[in-house]
N, C-alpha and C positions, 0 to 999 in steps of 0.2 A: 504494500500500500504506500503510495506517495502522499506526502503531506507537507503543509507549511503552517506556521503559526502566525496569528495576526491579532488585532485588537479592533473592536467595533469603533469606527470613526464617526465624528459628528456629521460629516457629509453623507453618511450611509444610513442615518436613522430617520424615522418618521416623526410626526409631531408628538407621538407617544414615547419617543426616546428609545425605540427598538429598531433593529435592523429591518430594512424594507425587503420585500420579496425580490425586487429587481437587483438590489445589492447582493442578496444571497445568491441569485443566479450568476451574477458577475464573479463572485468568489469561486463558484464551481467552474465557471468557464476559465478563470485564471489558473486554477490549480491544474487542470488538464493541459493547458498551454505550457505551464512551467515544467510539467513532467516530460512532455514531448521535447521541449527545448533542452532539458538536462540530459535526455537520452540521445540527443543529436539527431532527432527525426522531427524537428519542429518546422517553423514556417519557411526558413531558407532551404532546408533539405527538401521539403515538399515542392517548393518552387522550382528546384533544380530538375525535378521529374515532371513538372507541369501537373502537379496534383494539389488537391485541397480537401480537407475533411469538411463536409457540409452536414450540419445538424438536421436530422429528420424529425426528432421528437424529444421533448422533455417531459418528465413526470417528477415533481418535487412534492414531498410530504413534510410538513412542518410540525414538530412537537412543541417547540417553544422558540420564540425569537430572542436572540441575545440582546442585552441592553447596551447603551452607550458606554464605552470604555471596557466592556467585558472582553477578557482574553478568549480567543477561539482557536480551534485547530480545523483546518480545511483539508480533506483527504479525498483521494480518488484511486480507482484501479479499473482496468479493463477486465471483462470476464468472458468475452467471446468475440471471435472473428468468424464471419460467415460470408464467404465470397467477398464482395465489396462493402459489406456492412461491418461496423464495429460497435460493440455494446459496452457501456461503461457505467459504473456506479459512482456516487459521490456521497460524502458524509460531512456534516458540520457538527463539531463536537466542542465541549468544554475542555479545559486542561485535564479534568478528571475523566474525560472520555464519555461523558453523558452525551448521547446522540440528540442533538437539537433538530436536525433535519437530515433527510436522506433523499437520494434522487436516482433515477434511472434515465439513461439516454441511449438513443440509437443514432449512429453517424453513417454517412455514405461517403466513400472515397471517390472523388471526382477527377477525371482527366480534364484539366482546364483548357486544353487546346481543342479536343474533340467534343467536350461537354457531354461526356458519357461516363457512367460508373466504371471504375477500374479496381483491380485487386491490389492489396498492400505488397510492398517489396518484401523479399526474404529478410532483409535487415530489420525492417519494421516489425515483422512477426517474431523475430528473435529477441528484440530489445524490449518489447512490451510483455511483461510477465503477467499471465492470466491468473486471476484469483477466483474463489468461489463467489457466485452471485449473492449480493446482500439480501437477507430475508425481509423484504418489504411487501406491501400489498400492491402487486403489479397490476396495472391497468393497460388496456389496449392502446396502441399507438394512434389509431384513428379516432377523431373526435366528431361525433354526430352533431350536425347543425340543426337546432330546433326550428320550429315554424314561427312566423309572426315576429320577426325582428324589427327593431327601429333603426333607421338610418341615421348616422352621425355625420358631422361636418368632415369634409375631405381633409386629408393630411398629406402635403407634398413631402417627398423624400428629399432631404437636404444633406449636405456634406457631413454634418456631425453624426448622422446615423450610420455611416459606412465603416467597415472594418478593413483589414489588410487585403481582403479579396475584392474590395470595392463593391461588396454587397451590403445590404442592411444587416447590422450585427444582430445576433440572436436575441440579446437582451433588449434591444430597442423595440422589437415587436411587442414584448411583454410590457415594457414601460408605456408604450402608446396604448395598448389594450387596457391597462390598469386605470387610465384616466377616466374610463366610463363606469367604474365601480362607485357605489355610494361612498360618502366620506367616512373616514375613521372606521373601516372594517378590517378584520383580520383574515388573511387567506391561510387556510389549513392545507389546501392542496392546489397545486398548479399543474395543468397539463398544457403543452403547446405542440402543435403539429405544423411543421413547415412544409408547405406544398410547392412553392417556387420562390426563387430569390428576387427580391426587389433591389433596384439600382437607382443611382442618382437620376432624377427627372421623373421617376414613377410617382404615382399618386395613390395613396390608400383611401378607399371608400369604406369606412368601418360600419359594421352592422352589429348592434347589441341585442342579445337575447337574454332575458332574465326569467328565472323560474325557481322560486322557493330556495333561496340561498345559493343557487348555482348561476353563474354568469358566463356566457360564451360570447366572445368578441371575434368576429370574422373580419380580417383586414383584406378587403377585396380590391381587385382592379376595376377599371371602368365597365367591364363586362360582367361584374359580380362573380368572378372566379377568385378564389382565395389565394393570397400569398401565404398567409398563416392564420391558423385558428387557435385561439387561446381560451382555455376553460379555467375559471376560478371557482373553487369550492370554499365557502366562507365558514369560519369557526362558529 
């Protein structure tokens, strides 16, 4: 298991003084990036082979949000490679290893020249040590879109949303979707399904679906086809 230690910063907390769900997602994204960089199979390595890992789905379950200033441990490990798919777990813990949150992800390795999925190199398969899948309540990758949603104002994709692949960063979809939740609510589970990448100049046309503590936000293109679908289950 790869891990790093940190402390909850003021810039990462909500008005309640606890870590936000988007900051939690960023910690998870960072720890997997750190592991790949430390193993020598990170961003520059992938670029040399015209490859990039593209996230297909998130599932995050939260037991407790850490408070401002609390010391935390962020951990990750891959548990399966299957063709061009990679599966990875994440943990957010206290120094005493109380599990504050856990997550499951599925990634697709993409050939960035041909824009088709491709298999990992032998070096990648050797360097990533697989571990046992974390025992959490696994849900399906696909998120069903309910009926009778309400359309929200359009959101243009600007430069600050982009990552090193010049696509909208995974966490930005969640941050935008969260804007449509009621004020001062606590998310106990997040699921995100990424269907196609948005780039600079694209426009999101969000649609909100609300039903008894569950909120689904579909970030659509002008033809109402989803770039990403995000589901929030409230505590």
